[in-house]
C-alpha positions in Angstrom: -49.9 -46.4 41.7 -51.7 -49.6 39.9 -50.9 -52.8 42.2 -49.7 -55.7 40.4 -46.3 -57.0 39.5 -43.5 -54.5 40.2 -40.1 -53.9 38.5 -39.2 -51.9 41.8 -40.4 -52.2 45.2 -38.6 -50.5 48.2 -40.5 -50.3 51.6 -38.6 -48.3 54.5 -35.6 -47.9 52.8 -32.9 -46.0 54.9 -29.4 -45.1 54.4 -27.4 -43.2 57.1 -23.9 -41.9 56.8 -22.6 -41.5 60.0 -23.9 -38.0 61.0 -25.1 -37.1 57.7 -28.8 -37.6 56.1 -29.1 -40.0 53.4 -32.7 -41.2 53.2 -35.3 -42.0 55.5 -38.2 -44.7 55.2 -38.4 -44.5 51.3 -41.3 -46.2 50.1 -41.6 -46.6 46.3 -43.4 -49.1 44.2 -42.9 -49.1 40.1 -45.2 -51.1 38.3 -43.5 -53.2 35.3 -43.9 -51.1 32.0 -44.0 -47.6 33.9 -42.3 -44.7 33.1 -41.6 -43.0 36.3 -39.8 -39.7 36.9 -38.0 -39.2 40.2 -37.9 -35.7 41.0 -35.5 -33.7 43.6 -32.9 -31.2 43.4 -29.5 -32.0 44.1 -28.7 -33.6 47.4 -32.5 -34.8 47.8 -31.6 -38.3 48.0 -31.9 -39.6 44.4 -28.6 -41.0 43.6 -28.4 -42.8 47.2 -31.9 -44.8 46.5 -30.7 -45.7 42.8 -27.2 -47.0 44.4 -29.4 -49.1 47.2 -31.8 -50.2 44.4 -28.7 -51.4 42.2 -27.0 -53.3 45.2 -24.2 -50.7 45.0 -24.4 -50.1 48.6 -26.4 -51.5 51.4 -29.4 -50.0 53.3 -29.1 -49.2 57.0 -32.5 -50.3 57.2 -35.7 -51.4 55.1 -35.8 -53.7 51.6 -35.2 -53.2 48.0 -36.7 -55.7 45.6 -36.2 -55.6 41.7 -38.8 -58.1 39.9 -39.8 -59.2 43.2 -36.4 -60.3 44.1 -34.2 -58.9 47.1 -31.5 -57.4 45.2 -28.8 -58.2 47.9 -29.7 -61.9 47.4 -29.7 -62.1 43.4 -27.6 -59.2 42.6 -25.9 -60.8 39.5 -29.3 -62.1 38.1 -31.1 -59.0 38.6 -28.3 -56.6 37.1 -28.2 -58.7 34.1 -31.8 -57.4 33.4 -30.8 -53.7 34.1 -29.3 -50.9 32.2 -28.2 -48.6 34.4 -26.7 -44.8 33.5 -24.9 -43.2 36.4 -25.2 -39.3 36.2 -21.3 -39.1 35.8 -19.8 -41.9 34.1 -16.0 -42.3 34.1 -14.4 -44.6 31.4 -10.9 -46.1 31.0 -8.9 -43.7 29.4 -6.9 -44.2 26.1 -10.0 -46.6 24.8 -12.2 -45.8 21.8 -15.9 -45.0 22.3 -16.4 -48.4 20.4 -14.0 -50.2 22.5 -15.8 -49.1 25.5 -19.4 -50.4 24.3 -17.7 -53.7 23.3 -16.3 -54.3 26.4 -19.6 -53.5 28.4 -21.0 -56.2 26.3 -18.7 -58.2 26.7 -18.7 -58.1 30.8 -22.5 -59.0 30.2 -21.5 -61.8 27.5 -23.7 -60.6 24.7 -23.4 -59.5 21.1 -24.5 -56.0 21.2 -23.0 -55.2 18.2 -26.4 -54.6 15.9 -28.2 -52.6 18.7 -25.3 -50.4 19.5 -24.6 -49.4 16.0 -28.2 -48.3 15.7 -28.0 -46.3 18.7 -24.9 -44.8 17.7 -26.3 -43.8 14.6 -29.4 -42.1 16.5 -27.5 -40.2 18.9 -24.6 -39.1 16.4 -21.9 -40.9 18.5 -18.5 -41.1 16.9 -17.3 -44.8 18.1 -13.8 -44.3 16.6 -13.0 -41.3 19.4 -11.0 -41.9 22.4 -13.5 -41.4 25.2 -10.8 -38.8 27.2 -11.3 -36.7 24.0 -14.8 -36.4 24.0 -17.0 -33.7 25.2 -19.6 -34.0 28.4 -22.3 -34.5 25.7 -20.4 -37.5 23.9 -19.6 -39.0 26.9 -23.2 -39.2 27.9 -23.8 -40.6 24.7 -21.5 -43.5 25.4 -22.8 -44.0 28.7 -26.6 -44.1 27.1 -25.6 -46.6 24.7 -23.8 -48.8 27.5 -27.2 -48.9 29.5 -29.5 -49.8 26.3 -27.6 -51.8 23.9 -28.1 -55.0 25.7 -32.2 -54.5 25.7 -32.6 -54.3 29.3 -36.3 -55.0 31.1 -35.2 -52.3 33.4 -33.6 -49.0 32.7 -32.4 -46.9 35.8 -31.1 -43.5 34.2 -29.5 -40.9 36.7 -29.8 -37.2 35.3 -29.3 -38.6 31.7 -29.7 -35.6 29.7 -27.5 -33.0 31.6 -24.8 -32.1 28.7 -26.9 -33.2 25.8 -27.6 -30.9 23.1 -31.6 -30.2 22.8 -31.7 -32.2 19.4 -29.7 -35.3 21.0 -32.3 -35.1 24.0 -35.4 -35.1 22.1 -33.9 -38.3 20.1 -32.8 -39.9 23.6 -36.4 -39.8 25.1 -37.9 -40.9 21.4 -35.4 -44.3 22.2 -36.9 -44.3 25.8 -40.6 -44.0 24.8 -40.2 -46.8 22.0 -38.6 -48.9 24.7 -41.4 -48.2 26.9 -44.1 -49.1 24.4 -42.1 -52.5 23.9 -42.4 -53.4 27.8 -39.3 -51.9 29.1 -39.6 -50.0 32.7 -37.9 -46.8 32.9 -36.7 -45.2 36.1 -35.6 -41.5 35.2 -34.0 -39.3 37.9 -34.1 -35.8 37.1 -34.5 -32.1 38.1 -35.5 -31.1 34.7 -39.3 -31.1 35.4 -40.4 -30.3 32.2 -38.9 -33.2 31.1 -40.6 -35.4 33.7 -43.8 -33.7 33.0 -43.8 -34.3 29.3 -42.6 -37.8 29.4 -43.0 -40.0 32.3 -46.6 -41.4 33.4 -45.8 -41.1 37.1 -43.3 -39.0 39.2 -42.1 -39.6 42.8 -41.2 -36.2 44.5 -38.3 -36.6 47.1 -36.7 -33.9 49.8 -34.2 -34.7 52.1 -34.3 -37.8 51.9 -38.2 -38.2 52.0 -40.7 -38.9 49.6 -43.1 -36.4 49.8 -45.6 -37.5 46.9 -45.8 -40.4 44.5 -48.4 -40.6 42.0 -49.6 -40.2 38.2 -48.6 -37.1 36.8 -52.1 -36.2 36.0 -52.9 -36.7 39.9 -50.0 -34.7 41.3 -51.4 -31.8 39.5 -54.7 -31.8 41.2 -53.7 -29.4 44.1 -56.7 -27.4 43.7 -54.7 -24.4 42.8 -54.7 -22.0 39.8 -51.8 -20.4 37.8 -52.7 -16.5 38.0 -51.2 -14.2 35.7 -52.2 -10.4 36.2 -51.0 -7.8 33.7 -51.5 -4.0 34.7 -50.4 -3.9 38.1 -47.7 -4.0 40.1 -48.8 -6.0 43.1 -51.7 -8.3 43.7 -54.8 -8.0 45.9 -54.1 -9.6 49.5 -56.3 -12.5 49.7 -56.6 -16.2 51.6 -55.1 -18.9 49.4 -52.3 -16.9 47.6 -48.8 -18.1 47.6 -45.7 -18.3 45.0 -46.2 -14.5 44.8 -43.7 -13.2 41.7 -43.9 -9.7 40.4 -42.0 -8.3 37.4 -42.6 -4.9 36.1 -46.4 -4.6 35.5 -46.9 -8.7 35.8 -47.9 -10.5 38.7 -47.9 -14.3 39.1 -49.1 -16.7 41.8 -50.7 -19.7 42.7 -54.4 -19.4 44.2 -56.1 -22.1 45.7 -59.2 -19.8 47.5 -62.1 -18.8 46.4 -62.3 -17.8 42.8 -65.2 -15.6 43.3 -63.6 -13.6 46.0 -60.5 -13.5 43.6 -62.6 -11.9 40.5 -64.5 -9.3 43.0 -60.7 -8.0 44.4 -59.5 -7.9 40.7 -62.6 -5.9 39.5 -61.6 -3.3 42.0 -58.1 -3.2 40.5 -56.6 -1.7 37.2 -56.0 -4.7 35.6 -55.4 -5.0 31.9 -55.4 -8.6 31.6 -55.9 -12.0 33.5 -54.8 -15.4 32.5 -56.1 -18.3 34.9 -54.3 -21.8 34.1 -53.5 -25.2 35.4 -50.0 -24.9 37.1 -47.1 -26.7 35.3 -45.1 -29.1 36.9 -42.7 -26.9 38.4 -45.4 -25.4 40.3 -46.6 -28.3 41.5 -43.0 -29.3 42.7 -42.8 -26.0 44.8 -46.3 -26.6 46.1 -45.4 -30.1 47.5 -42.1 -28.6 49.0 -43.5 -25.3 50.7 -46.0 -27.8 52.2 -43.8 -29.9 53.4 -41.9 -26.8 55.0 -45.0 -25.4 56.4 -45.6 -28.5 58.1 -42.3 -29.0 59.7 -42.8 -25.3 60.9 -46.2 -26.1 62.4 -44.7 -29.2 64.1 
């Protein structure tokens, strides 16, 4: 990533839960104004990393800085500049959605009524309903407004779109893109790879508590592999450089990083009806990094 001022900077960040794995030697640098996707399946260490960055839990080792300051030393001042949305938000039962938003703004000693109203209109949130009567998607909307209404310099969002319908998801990302263009740094944890690919500038891939890759979306896609789809055959030729082979009916798909001339030569001998060779999407790239890591572990 580009050197310069960082909104988030983690070095050697480690968290051990007794005998359980947390995260290990996480190095992460997010420049101010970036829009970074934090990719990994459930249990990979995304939420643990976020909680340490926010000062909610202490690391076993390493350092975490927000805007150049250690989160443990200036937590109150730094949290005032952060909008945080947890993956699961819990609110006081009996309160109306609007009361929750006012309470959240009051904790920050801010008058956020105008911005909260604007966000509620865009997200179609009824502020007069009690939070314990809201659906998962509407509780998510309350959490989004709580995180954004005070116009933070840094947004840390943990699985923000689960439970939102597609139209609201689209509007939510429009809001994030607007904030990002205005200079807000966005750190978004997700396992919805299509969202990361569409909206983020950079991505970090985490597995079993370790960062496997961290770069721009474009650079992560430069794996020298092609996505190959063959129609008219039930099984592909056997060539070096093939992986992630999937067969369904008379269609076969796989990633190929070998010599394209050898591939075309092998296909010329098969009753192939159609050939499609494209750049792999982020999901394929994601699996590429995970399988490379697994192979390295086997070799070790």
